[in-house]
C-alpha positions in Angstrom: 112.7 49.8 135.4 114.3 50.1 138.8 112.8 50.4 142.2 114.0 52.4 145.1 114.7 50.0 148.0 111.4 49.2 149.8 109.1 50.2 146.9 106.5 47.5 146.1 104.7 47.6 142.7 102.8 44.4 143.0 99.6 46.1 144.2 99.4 48.7 141.5 96.2 49.0 139.4 96.4 47.2 136.1 96.3 50.4 133.9 99.2 51.8 135.9 101.2 48.5 135.5 100.6 48.7 131.7 101.8 52.3 131.8 105.1 51.1 133.4 105.7 49.0 130.4 105.4 52.0 128.1 107.7 54.1 130.3 110.2 51.3 130.4 110.5 51.3 126.6 111.4 55.0 126.5 113.4 55.1 129.7 114.6 51.5 130.6 116.5 52.7 133.7 113.8 54.9 135.2 113.4 54.6 139.0 110.2 54.3 140.9 110.6 56.1 144.2 107.2 55.8 145.7 103.9 54.0 145.5 101.4 53.9 148.4 103.9 53.5 151.3 105.2 57.0 151.6 103.5 60.1 153.0 101.0 61.6 150.5 98.0 63.9 150.6 94.8 62.4 152.1 93.0 62.2 148.7 96.1 61.0 146.8 95.6 58.3 144.2 98.8 56.7 145.7 96.5 55.2 148.3 94.2 53.8 145.6 97.2 52.1 143.9 96.8 54.4 140.9 99.9 56.6 141.3 103.6 56.4 141.4 106.5 58.8 141.7 109.6 58.5 139.6 113.0 60.2 139.6 113.7 63.1 137.4 116.6 61.3 135.8 117.0 57.6 134.8 119.8 55.6 136.4 122.2 56.4 133.6 121.6 60.1 134.0 119.1 60.6 131.1 116.6 63.3 131.9 113.0 62.1 131.9 110.7 64.4 129.9 107.3 65.1 131.4 106.0 66.0 128.0 107.2 62.8 126.5 105.5 60.8 129.3 102.3 62.7 128.7 102.4 61.8 125.0 103.0 58.1 125.4 100.6 57.6 128.3 97.7 59.6 126.9 94.7 61.4 128.4 93.9 58.9 131.1 97.1 59.8 132.9 98.1 62.9 134.7 101.9 63.5 134.6 103.1 66.3 136.9 106.7 67.5 137.1 107.5 68.3 140.8 110.6 69.8 142.2 112.1 66.5 143.3 110.2 63.9 141.2 107.6 63.2 138.5 104.2 62.2 139.7 102.3 59.8 137.4 98.7 58.8 138.1 95.9 57.0 136.4 93.0 59.4 136.4 90.6 58.8 133.5 88.4 61.7 132.5 84.7 61.0 131.9 
């Protein structure tokens, strides 16, 4: 796992930190580009420390599959492919 300069993951919620470990097994060179410190929508889970954004490709150029992330993270996570990144958030369903 790599971090874009200035990205801090120490404050992330525990379930999201555990998810990072799962992502790292599949894509060891994935890059986190954003946590709470960038501009997000007012109701974004980024501000609750329950969301991250990652690059579409890992450092070595391997394309990251949104579907594969959904499978390994399970139903408590929303994984959304955006034009410039992949949004991952811990959002358990009742």
